[in-house]
C-alpha positions in Angstrom: 0.0 0.0 0.0 1.3 3.5 -0.8 0.3 6.3 1.5 -0.6 9.8 0.3 2.9 11.2 1.0 4.7 8.2 -0.7 5.4 6.0 2.3 5.0 2.4 1.3 3.6 -0.3 3.7 4.1 -4.0 3.0 2.1 -6.7 4.8 4.0 -9.6 6.4 0.9 -11.9 6.1 -2.2 -12.2 4.1 -5.4 -12.7 6.1 -5.5 -16.6 6.0 -1.9 -16.9 7.2 -2.0 -13.9 9.8 -1.5 -14.7 13.5 -4.4 -13.5 15.8 -4.5 -9.7 15.9 -4.3 -7.7 19.1 -5.2 -4.4 17.2 -6.5 -3.5 13.9 -6.3 0.2 12.8 -8.7 0.6 9.9 -7.4 3.4 7.5 -9.6 6.1 6.0 -9.4 7.7 2.6 -10.4 6.3 -0.9 -12.4 3.1 -0.7 -14.0 3.5 2.6 -17.4 4.1 1.2 -17.2 0.8 -0.7 -15.9 -1.0 2.2 -18.8 0.3 4.4 -21.1 -1.6 2.1 -19.0 -4.7 1.7 -20.8 -7.3 3.8 -17.7 -9.7 3.7 -15.4 -7.0 5.0 -18.0 -5.9 7.7 -18.3 -9.5 8.8 -14.6 -9.9 9.1 -14.5 -6.8 11.3 -17.3 -8.2 13.5 -15.6 -11.5 13.8 -12.3 -9.8 14.8 -14.2 -7.9 17.5 -15.7 -11.2 18.8 -12.2 -12.6 19.0 -11.0 -9.7 21.2 -9.2 -7.6 18.7 -9.2 -3.9 19.5 -10.6 -2.0 16.6 -9.5 1.5 16.0 -9.7 3.8 12.9 -8.2 6.8 11.2 -10.4 9.5 9.6 -13.2 7.9 7.5 -12.2 4.5 8.5 -14.6 5.2 11.4 -17.4 5.1 8.9 -16.5 1.4 8.1 -16.4 0.6 11.9 -19.8 2.2 12.2 -21.3 0.3 9.3 -20.0 -2.9 11.1 -21.9 -1.9 14.2 -18.7 -1.3 16.3 -19.5 2.3 17.2 -23.0 1.8 18.7 -23.1 3.1 22.3 -19.9 5.1 21.8 -21.5 8.5 21.1 -21.8 7.9 17.3 -25.1 7.5 15.6 -25.4 6.4 12.0 -26.7 9.3 10.0 -25.9 12.0 12.6 -24.6 15.2 11.3 
């Protein structure tokens, strides 16, 4: 993945081979609107939460966490402005 300022990030594992996650920081930016509608992605986030993974986000990544139901009860209401 290439960040906006050119920094490159390389994954050590793909999802099937990844060890259990302690923390997942969901990025924001391009693609978050599509991910907020992607049931497979949202289900994965819900499963990670059930496994005890801490879910955090940056910027519009919070919209994806909200779509996965992970911000309910945390002062965020879907559709609030």
